[in-house]
C-alpha positions as CSV (number, residue, x, y, z in Angstrom):
1,X,45.5,103.9,57.3
2,X,43.2,104.7,54.5
3,X,40.7,107.5,54.1
4,X,37.4,107.2,52.0
5,X,36.1,110.7,51.0
6,X,32.6,110.7,49.5
7,X,31.2,113.8,47.9
8,X,27.5,114.0,47.4
9,X,25.6,115.8,44.5
10,X,24.2,118.3,47.0
11,X,27.9,119.2,47.8
12,X,27.9,117.6,51.3
13,X,30.7,115.3,52.1
14,X,31.9,112.7,54.6
15,X,35.4,111.3,55.3
16,X,35.9,108.0,56.9
17,X,39.4,107.1,58.3
18,X,39.9,103.4,58.5
19,X,42.7,101.2,59.9
20,X,45.0,99.0,57.7
21,X,43.3,95.9,58.7
22,X,39.8,96.9,58.1
23,X,38.0,96.9,55.0
24,X,36.6,99.9,53.3
25,X,33.7,98.4,51.4
26,X,31.1,98.6,54.2
27,X,31.6,102.2,54.5
28,X,31.1,102.7,50.8
29,X,28.2,100.6,50.7
30,X,26.4,102.5,53.3
31,X,25.6,105.2,50.8
32,X,23.7,105.1,47.4
33,X,25.9,105.3,44.4
34,X,23.3,107.5,42.6
35,X,23.7,110.1,45.3
36,X,27.5,110.4,45.0
37,X,29.3,112.8,42.9
38,X,32.6,111.4,43.7
39,X,34.2,108.8,46.0
40,X,38.1,108.5,46.6
41,X,40.0,106.0,48.3
42,X,43.6,107.0,49.6
43,X,46.1,104.8,51.3
44,X,48.7,106.4,53.5
45,X,51.6,107.2,53.1
46,X,50.4,109.2,50.0
47,X,54.0,109.2,48.7
48,X,53.9,105.5,48.2
49,X,50.5,104.8,47.3
50,X,48.1,106.3,44.2
51,X,44.7,107.6,44.8
52,X,41.8,105.3,43.8
53,X,38.7,106.8,42.2
54,X,35.8,104.8,43.0
55,X,33.1,107.1,41.5
């Protein structure tokens, strides 16, 4: 399982939970990068995978 958390400049946020076999890119591309303050992708289990900072 993966979680994609996007925080926008207006401090709103959205979190997507994605199955292992599904790509995360379509969820990331739904939003404008210029509106994002941060975007973090986390693969589970956390102890075996590092956080990936996208923005």
